[in-house]
C-alpha positions in Angstrom: 89.7 -78.8 76.5 93.3 -79.5 78.4 94.3 -77.2 81.2 97.3 -76.1 79.0 94.8 -74.9 76.3 92.8 -73.1 78.9 95.9 -71.1 79.9 97.1 -70.3 76.4 93.5 -68.8 75.9 93.5 -67.1 79.0 97.0 -65.7 78.1 95.8 -64.8 74.7 92.6 -63.0 76.1 95.0 -60.9 78.6 97.2 -60.0 75.8 94.2 -58.9 73.8 92.7 -56.8 76.5 96.3 -55.1 77.2 96.4 -54.4 73.5 93.0 -52.9 73.6 94.0 -50.4 76.2 97.1 -49.5 74.8 97.1 -48.5 71.2 100.5 -47.1 70.8 102.0 -50.4 72.0 99.7 -52.3 69.6 101.0 -50.1 66.7 104.6 -50.6 67.4 104.3 -54.1 67.7 102.2 -54.3 64.5 105.2 -52.1 62.8 107.6 -54.7 64.2 105.5 -57.8 62.6 105.3 -56.1 59.3 109.0 -55.5 59.0 109.6 -59.2 60.1 107.1 -60.4 57.4 108.8 -58.1 54.8 112.3 -59.7 55.7 110.9 -63.2 55.6 109.2 -62.6 52.3 112.3 -61.2 51.0 114.2 -64.5 51.9 111.6 -66.8 50.5 111.9 -64.8 47.2 115.5 -65.2 47.2 115.1 -68.9 47.9 112.6 -69.1 45.2 115.1 -67.3 42.6 117.9 -69.6 43.5 115.8 -72.7 43.1 114.8 -71.4 39.7 110.9 -71.7 40.5 110.6 -67.8 39.7 112.5 -65.5 37.3 115.0 -63.3 39.2 118.3 -61.5 38.4 121.2 -63.9 39.2 124.6 -64.8 38.1 125.8 -68.5 37.9 129.4 -69.1 38.0 131.1 -72.4 37.8 134.2 -72.9 40.4 136.4 -75.6 41.2 136.0 -77.1 45.0 139.3 -76.2 46.6 138.1 -77.3 50.2 135.7 -79.1 52.3 135.0 -78.8 56.3 132.6 -80.8 58.4 132.1 -78.2 61.2 131.0 -79.7 64.5 129.6 -77.4 67.2 127.9 -77.7 70.6 124.2 -77.0 70.9 121.8 -77.6 73.8 120.7 -80.9 72.3 124.2 -82.4 71.7 126.4 -81.9 68.5 125.4 -79.7 65.6 126.9 -80.3 62.2 127.5 -77.9 59.3 129.0 -79.0 55.9 131.1 -76.5 53.8 132.9 -76.1 50.5 134.9 -73.3 49.4 136.3 -72.6 45.7 139.1 -70.1 46.8 142.4 -70.6 49.1 140.7 -68.3 51.8 140.6 -70.4 55.1 137.0 -72.2 54.9 136.7 -71.9 58.8 136.4 -68.2 58.6 133.3 -66.4 57.5 132.8 -65.0 54.4 131.6 -64.9 50.8 134.3 -67.6 49.8 132.2 -70.6 51.1 128.8 -72.1 51.2 127.0 -74.6 53.7 125.7 -77.4 51.8 123.1 -80.4 52.9 124.9 -83.4 53.7 123.4 -85.6 51.2 125.0 -83.4 48.5 128.2 -82.5 50.6 129.3 -86.0 50.9 129.4 -86.8 47.3 131.6 -83.6 46.3 135.2 -84.0 46.3 138.1 -81.5 45.9 138.6 -80.3 42.2 134.7 -81.0 41.4 132.9 -78.1 39.8 130.5 -76.4 41.5 127.8 -73.9 40.5 127.7 -70.8 43.0 124.8 -68.4 42.4 124.9 -64.8 43.1 121.7 -62.7 43.2 121.9 -59.1 41.8 122.6 -56.6 44.5 123.4 -59.4 47.1 127.0 -60.2 47.5 126.4 -63.5 49.5 126.9 -66.9 47.4 124.3 -69.6 47.3 124.3 -73.3 45.8 120.9 -74.8 44.8 122.1 -77.6 47.2 122.9 -75.5 50.0 121.4 -75.1 53.2 120.0 -71.8 52.8 117.4 -73.6 50.2 117.0 -76.7 52.0 113.4 -78.0 52.4 113.5 -77.8 56.4 114.4 -74.0 55.8 111.5 -73.4 53.3 109.1 -75.1 55.8 110.4 -73.0 58.7 110.2 -69.7 56.6 106.7 -70.5 55.5 105.6 -71.4 59.1 107.3 -68.6 60.3 105.7 -66.1 57.5 102.4 -67.5 58.7 102.7 -66.7 62.1 103.7 -63.1 61.3 100.7 -62.7 59.2 98.4 -63.9 61.9 100.1 -61.6 64.4 99.4 -58.6 61.7 95.9 -59.7 61.3 95.4 -60.2 65.4 97.1 -56.6 66.0 95.1 -54.9 63.3 91.9 -56.2 64.5 93.0 -55.0 68.0 93.8 -51.5 66.8 90.5 -50.9 64.6 88.5 -52.5 67.5 89.8 -49.9 69.8 89.4 -47.1 67.2 85.8 -48.0 66.6 85.2 -48.0 70.4 86.8 -44.7 70.9 84.7 -43.2 67.9 81.6 -44.4 69.4 82.3 -43.2 72.7 82.9 -39.6 71.5 
């Protein structure tokens, strides 16, 4: 076992010991992770509806592309890129429900005046595209990994709370 692995295991043990002694904190953190898991699950559900993998209430409208924009922005690692399309006259550089971000591989082939399908999920004003960044493969992988970590944290915290409860019951 490497030195880093030993440090990680030591830190996890310290966290476990702290949570074992502080049930209130453990319960608050558990509630937070349950909330985060619900949000992530909701996002994955919307992503699956947009991709057409599961049934869900949505409205599909076809518009004509009126604007395209390649946004460049500074990051800690260099320059970031976003690729936007819009179907209205509103400024594409302004945030709003008049534009969607696209995967470069799709954006590059789209032209002004091309038709574009925009998807609206019922009770959600945000527009989506089946080729948008929201439903990109990388976004799916990220959210599945995130949900897995949230579920592991929920199990870890539940175990700590139940262990503490059992110990307190035995000591009475």
